[in-house]
ROPAFI-834143 format. One record per residue: residue number from 1; residue in three letters; x, y, z of N, C-alpha, C in turn. Coordinates in nm, 4 decimals. Atoms other than C-alpha are relative to their C-alpha. Last residue first. Example, Ala and Ser with C-alpha at 12.3 -4.5 7.8 and 13.67 -1.06 7.14 Angstrom:
// residues 2
@i:2 | aa:Ser | nxx:-0.0820 | nyy:-0.1190 | nzz:-0.0060 | caxx:1.3670 | cayy:-0.1060 | cazz:0.7140 | cxx:-0.0770 | cyy:0.1090 | czz:0.0730
@i:1 | aa:Ala | nxx:0.0890 | nyy:-0.1190 | nzz:0.0000 | caxx:1.2300 | cayy:-0.4500 | cazz:0.7800 | cxx:0.0900 | cyy:0.1200 | czz:0.0000
END
This chain:
// residues 64
@i:64 | aa:Arg | nxx:-0.0794 | nyy:0.0107 | nzz:-0.1240 | caxx:0.4636 | cayy:-1.7657 | cazz:0.6046 | cxx:0.0237 | cyy:-0.1436 | czz:0.0366
@i:63 | aa:Phe | nxx:-0.1419 | nyy:0.0101 | nzz:0.0325 | caxx:0.3538 | cayy:-1.7417 | cazz:0.2399 | cxx:0.0886 | cyy:-0.0114 | czz:0.1230
@i:62 | aa:Glu | nxx:-0.0239 | nyy:0.1238 | nzz:0.0754 | caxx:-0.0138 | cayy:-1.8150 | cazz:0.3038 | cxx:0.1483 | cyy:-0.0229 | czz:-0.0261
@i:61 | aa:Asp | nxx:-0.0023 | nyy:0.1107 | nzz:-0.0967 | caxx:-0.0234 | cayy:-1.5425 | cazz:0.5728 | cxx:0.0287 | cyy:-0.1335 | czz:-0.0686
@i:60 | aa:Ser | nxx:-0.1318 | nyy:-0.0044 | nzz:-0.0640 | caxx:0.0721 | cayy:-1.2843 | cazz:0.3076 | cxx:0.0137 | cyy:-0.1120 | czz:0.1026
@i:59 | aa:Lys | nxx:-0.1020 | nyy:0.0507 | nzz:0.0914 | caxx:-0.2292 | cayy:-1.3902 | cazz:0.1019 | cxx:0.1376 | cyy:-0.0007 | czz:0.0637
@i:58 | aa:Glu | nxx:0.0235 | nyy:0.1443 | nzz:0.0193 | caxx:-0.4730 | cayy:-1.3477 | cazz:0.3918 | cxx:0.1084 | cyy:-0.0603 | czz:-0.0885
@i:57 | aa:Ile | nxx:-0.0421 | nyy:0.0646 | nzz:-0.1250 | caxx:-0.3241 | cayy:-1.0070 | cazz:0.4791 | cxx:-0.0137 | cyy:-0.1508 | czz:-0.0127
@i:56 | aa:Leu | nxx:-0.1463 | nyy:-0.0056 | nzz:-0.0060 | caxx:-0.3536 | cayy:-0.8968 | cazz:0.1158 | cxx:0.0534 | cyy:-0.0674 | czz:0.1259
@i:55 | aa:Ile | nxx:-0.0499 | nyy:0.0965 | nzz:0.0984 | caxx:-0.7151 | cayy:-1.0143 | cazz:0.0961 | cxx:0.1524 | cyy:-0.0045 | czz:0.0046
@i:54 | aa:Glu | nxx:0.0212 | nyy:0.1342 | nzz:-0.0556 | caxx:-0.7995 | cayy:-0.8302 | cazz:0.4182 | cxx:0.0528 | cyy:-0.1072 | czz:-0.0951
@i:53 | aa:Gly | nxx:-0.0942 | nyy:0.0213 | nzz:-0.1098 | caxx:-0.6428 | cayy:-0.5091 | cazz:0.2858 | cxx:-0.0125 | cyy:-0.1386 | czz:0.0613
@i:52 | aa:Val | nxx:-0.1299 | nyy:0.0328 | nzz:0.0580 | caxx:-0.8396 | cayy:-0.5363 | cazz:-0.0403 | cxx:0.1031 | cyy:-0.0291 | czz:0.1093
@i:51 | aa:Pro | nxx:-0.0938 | nyy:-0.1117 | nzz:0.0156 | caxx:-1.1704 | cayy:-0.5381 | cazz:0.1477 | cxx:0.1369 | cyy:-0.0474 | czz:-0.0483
@i:50 | aa:Ile | nxx:-0.1075 | nyy:0.0140 | nzz:-0.0982 | caxx:-1.3952 | cayy:-0.8402 | cazz:0.0800 | cxx:0.0985 | cyy:0.1149 | czz:-0.0219
@i:49 | aa:Gly | nxx:-0.0018 | nyy:-0.1101 | nzz:-0.0956 | caxx:-1.7009 | cayy:-0.7216 | cazz:-0.1122 | cxx:0.1065 | cyy:-0.0098 | czz:0.1076
@i:48 | aa:Lys | nxx:0.0798 | nyy:0.0404 | nzz:-0.1166 | caxx:-1.7794 | cayy:-1.0466 | cazz:-0.2926 | cxx:0.0000 | cyy:0.1070 | czz:0.1082
@i:47 | aa:Glu | nxx:0.1395 | nyy:-0.0093 | nzz:0.0404 | caxx:-1.6538 | cayy:-0.8816 | cazz:-0.6138 | cxx:-0.0954 | cyy:-0.0440 | czz:0.1125
@i:46 | aa:Cys | nxx:0.0364 | nyy:-0.1419 | nzz:0.0035 | caxx:-1.3188 | cayy:-0.8313 | cazz:-0.4433 | cxx:-0.1472 | cyy:0.0178 | czz:-0.0349
@i:45 | aa:Lys | nxx:0.0078 | nyy:-0.0452 | nzz:-0.1399 | caxx:-1.2986 | cayy:-1.2006 | cazz:-0.3577 | cxx:-0.0399 | cyy:0.1468 | czz:0.0060
@i:44 | aa:Glu | nxx:0.1184 | nyy:0.0610 | nzz:-0.0626 | caxx:-1.3824 | cayy:-1.2967 | cazz:-0.7163 | cxx:-0.0174 | cyy:0.0474 | czz:0.1438
@i:43 | aa:Val | nxx:0.1175 | nyy:-0.0718 | nzz:0.0486 | caxx:-1.1284 | cayy:-1.0483 | cazz:-0.8543 | cxx:-0.1269 | cyy:-0.0565 | czz:0.0635
@i:42 | aa:Leu | nxx:-0.0002 | nyy:-0.1351 | nzz:-0.0554 | caxx:-0.8522 | cayy:-1.1949 | cazz:-0.6359 | cxx:-0.1250 | cyy:0.0769 | czz:-0.0412
@i:41 | aa:Glu | nxx:0.0325 | nyy:0.0116 | nzz:-0.1427 | caxx:-0.9355 | cayy:-1.5556 | cazz:-0.7237 | cxx:-0.0103 | cyy:0.1380 | czz:0.0649
@i:40 | aa:Val | nxx:0.1412 | nyy:0.0383 | nzz:-0.0048 | caxx:-0.9377 | cayy:-1.4718 | cazz:-1.0956 | cxx:-0.0456 | cyy:-0.0069 | czz:0.1456
@i:39 | aa:Ser | nxx:0.0758 | nyy:-0.1228 | nzz:0.0229 | caxx:-0.6047 | cayy:-1.2918 | cazz:-1.0486 | cxx:-0.1501 | cyy:-0.0263 | czz:0.0011
@i:38 | aa:His | nxx:-0.0128 | nyy:-0.0784 | nzz:-0.1233 | caxx:-0.4536 | cayy:-1.6041 | cazz:-0.8980 | cxx:-0.0784 | cyy:0.1306 | czz:-0.0108
@i:37 | aa:Glu | nxx:0.0905 | nyy:0.0542 | nzz:-0.1022 | caxx:-0.5901 | cayy:-1.8152 | cazz:-1.1852 | cxx:0.0073 | cyy:0.0769 | czz:0.1318
@i:36 | aa:Asp | nxx:-0.0364 | nyy:0.1316 | nzz:-0.0525 | caxx:-0.4244 | cayy:-1.5980 | cazz:-1.4504 | cxx:-0.0926 | cyy:-0.0404 | czz:0.1153
@i:35 | aa:Ile | nxx:-0.0621 | nyy:-0.0058 | nzz:-0.1326 | caxx:-0.5922 | cayy:-1.3119 | cazz:-1.6352 | cxx:0.0286 | cyy:-0.1413 | czz:0.0495
@i:34 | aa:Ser | nxx:-0.0260 | nyy:0.1317 | nzz:-0.0555 | caxx:-0.6796 | cayy:-1.2569 | cazz:-2.0030 | cxx:0.0701 | cyy:0.0158 | czz:0.1349
@i:33 | aa:Tyr | nxx:-0.1273 | nyy:0.0071 | nzz:-0.0720 | caxx:-0.8212 | cayy:-0.9128 | cazz:-2.0792 | cxx:0.0140 | cyy:-0.1382 | czz:0.0622
@i:32 | aa:Val | nxx:-0.0049 | nyy:0.1193 | nzz:-0.0841 | caxx:-1.0933 | cayy:-0.8821 | cazz:-2.3442 | cxx:0.1394 | cyy:-0.0070 | czz:0.0609
@i:31 | aa:Asp | nxx:-0.1308 | nyy:0.0504 | nzz:-0.0427 | caxx:-1.1804 | cayy:-0.5511 | cazz:-2.5092 | cxx:-0.0152 | cyy:-0.1221 | czz:0.0899
@i:30 | aa:Gly | nxx:-0.0240 | nyy:0.1313 | nzz:0.0583 | caxx:-1.5180 | cayy:-0.5101 | cazz:-2.6786 | cxx:0.1349 | cyy:-0.0583 | czz:0.0374
@i:29 | aa:Thr | nxx:-0.1056 | nyy:-0.0086 | nzz:0.1013 | caxx:-1.5177 | cayy:-0.1369 | cazz:-2.6045 | cxx:0.0229 | cyy:-0.1313 | czz:-0.0738
@i:28 | aa:Asp | nxx:0.0133 | nyy:-0.1242 | nzz:0.0771 | caxx:-1.8421 | cayy:-0.0918 | cazz:-2.4079 | cxx:0.1055 | cyy:0.0147 | czz:-0.1093
@i:27 | aa:Leu | nxx:0.1035 | nyy:-0.0009 | nzz:0.1018 | caxx:-1.8552 | cayy:-0.4582 | cazz:-2.3048 | cxx:-0.0037 | cyy:0.1270 | czz:-0.0841
@i:26 | aa:Lys | nxx:0.0429 | nyy:-0.1397 | nzz:-0.0121 | caxx:-1.5262 | cayy:-0.4869 | cazz:-2.1216 | cxx:-0.0976 | cyy:0.0258 | czz:-0.1141
@i:25 | aa:Tyr | nxx:0.0576 | nyy:-0.0556 | nzz:0.1215 | caxx:-1.4734 | cayy:-0.8618 | cazz:-2.0769 | cxx:-0.0494 | cyy:0.1411 | czz:0.0296
@i:24 | aa:Ile | nxx:0.0881 | nyy:-0.1107 | nzz:-0.0332 | caxx:-1.2410 | cayy:-0.9832 | cazz:-1.8036 | cxx:-0.0438 | cyy:0.0612 | czz:-0.1319
@i:23 | aa:Ala | nxx:-0.0036 | nyy:-0.1156 | nzz:0.0884 | caxx:-1.0973 | cayy:-1.3230 | cazz:-1.8759 | cxx:-0.0953 | cyy:0.1051 | czz:0.0545
@i:22 | aa:Gly | nxx:0.1240 | nyy:-0.0742 | nzz:0.0095 | caxx:-1.0085 | cayy:-1.6238 | cazz:-1.6671 | cxx:0.0165 | cyy:0.1134 | czz:-0.0986
@i:21 | aa:Arg | nxx:-0.0195 | nyy:-0.1449 | nzz:0.0042 | caxx:-0.7488 | cayy:-1.8925 | cazz:-1.6383 | cxx:-0.1360 | cyy:0.0672 | czz:0.0006
@i:20 | aa:Lys | nxx:-0.1233 | nyy:-0.0362 | nzz:-0.0697 | caxx:-0.7288 | cayy:-2.2638 | cazz:-1.5582 | cxx:0.0208 | cyy:0.1500 | czz:0.0100
@i:19 | aa:Ala | nxx:-0.0514 | nyy:0.1151 | nzz:-0.0740 | caxx:-1.0634 | cayy:-2.4193 | cazz:-1.6531 | cxx:0.1241 | cyy:0.0360 | czz:0.0812
@i:18 | aa:Gly | nxx:-0.0261 | nyy:0.1160 | nzz:0.0827 | caxx:-1.2148 | cayy:-2.0860 | cazz:-1.7510 | cxx:0.0526 | cyy:-0.1126 | czz:0.0871
@i:17 | aa:Lys | nxx:-0.0994 | nyy:0.0967 | nzz:-0.0461 | caxx:-1.3770 | cayy:-1.8169 | cazz:-1.5437 | cxx:0.0121 | cyy:-0.1142 | czz:-0.0992
@i:16 | aa:Val | nxx:0.0356 | nyy:0.1345 | nzz:0.0468 | caxx:-1.5542 | cayy:-1.5237 | cazz:-1.7091 | cxx:0.1125 | cyy:-0.0925 | czz:0.0426
@i:15 | aa:Leu | nxx:-0.1002 | nyy:0.1058 | nzz:-0.0086 | caxx:-1.5389 | cayy:-1.1916 | cazz:-1.5273 | cxx:-0.0573 | cyy:-0.1301 | czz:-0.0528
@i:14 | aa:Phe | nxx:0.0337 | nyy:0.1199 | nzz:-0.0759 | caxx:-1.7561 | cayy:-0.8954 | cazz:-1.6202 | cxx:0.1087 | cyy:-0.1051 | czz:-0.0153
@i:13 | aa:Cys | nxx:-0.1015 | nyy:0.1064 | nzz:0.0003 | caxx:-1.7118 | cayy:-0.5368 | cazz:-1.7239 | cxx:-0.0518 | cyy:-0.1222 | czz:0.0742
@i:12 | aa:Asp | nxx:-0.0121 | nyy:0.0484 | nzz:0.1369 | caxx:-1.9658 | cayy:-0.2670 | cazz:-1.8218 | cxx:0.1036 | cyy:-0.1115 | czz:-0.0140
@i:11 | aa:Glu | nxx:0.1257 | nyy:0.0625 | nzz:0.0436 | caxx:-2.0751 | cayy:-0.2156 | cazz:-1.4599 | cxx:0.0093 | cyy:-0.0582 | czz:-0.1406
@i:10 | aa:Asn | nxx:0.0989 | nyy:-0.0957 | nzz:0.0501 | caxx:-1.7154 | cayy:-0.1484 | cazz:-1.3576 | cxx:-0.1229 | cyy:-0.0751 | czz:-0.0490
@i:9 | aa:Leu | nxx:-0.0042 | nyy:-0.0263 | nzz:0.1431 | caxx:-1.5398 | cayy:-0.4264 | cazz:-1.1688 | cxx:-0.1048 | cyy:0.1047 | czz:-0.0359
@i:8 | aa:Ser | nxx:0.0963 | nyy:0.0794 | nzz:0.0769 | caxx:-1.5200 | cayy:-0.4004 | cazz:-0.7942 | cxx:0.0133 | cyy:0.0385 | czz:-0.1465
@i:7 | aa:Phe | nxx:-0.0131 | nyy:-0.0041 | nzz:0.1454 | caxx:-1.2568 | cayy:-0.2880 | cazz:-0.5473 | cxx:-0.1146 | cyy:-0.0796 | czz:-0.0594
@i:6 | aa:Arg | nxx:0.0669 | nyy:0.1062 | nzz:0.0753 | caxx:-1.2804 | cayy:-0.2086 | cazz:-0.1777 | cxx:0.0162 | cyy:0.0236 | czz:-0.1494
@i:5 | aa:Ile | nxx:0.0033 | nyy:-0.0329 | nzz:0.1431 | caxx:-1.0600 | cayy:-0.0121 | cazz:0.0589 | cxx:-0.0574 | cyy:-0.1189 | czz:-0.0758
@i:4 | aa:Ser | nxx:0.1364 | nyy:-0.0105 | nzz:0.0487 | caxx:-1.1603 | cayy:-0.0952 | cazz:0.4194 | cxx:-0.0095 | cyy:0.0381 | czz:-0.1482
@i:3 | aa:Asn | nxx:0.0566 | nyy:0.1293 | nzz:0.0390 | caxx:-0.8301 | cayy:-0.2364 | cazz:0.5405 | cxx:-0.1378 | cyy:0.0108 | czz:-0.0617
@i:2 | aa:Glu | nxx:0.1452 | nyy:-0.0073 | nzz:-0.0095 | caxx:-0.6389 | cayy:0.0941 | cazz:0.5480 | cxx:-0.0595 | cyy:-0.1304 | czz:-0.0529
@i:1 | aa:Met | nxx:0.0676 | nyy:0.0037 | nzz:0.1281 | caxx:-0.2710 | cayy:0.0146 | cazz:0.5976 | cxx:-0.1510 | cyy:0.0001 | czz:0.0247
END
């Protein structure tokens, strides 16, 4: 698997963290997407520039 694939939110989107969940706001349409705490963690890591492959490896290690 290619470990250098990266993901980031579009410029018109931003993440808002809540106490237990989060939301992604899409400013150009006004849409709001509710996400669970695991997805918040994933988006935060992606936004820090961590490659998707590394995140998947880290998560798979947690389940061993």
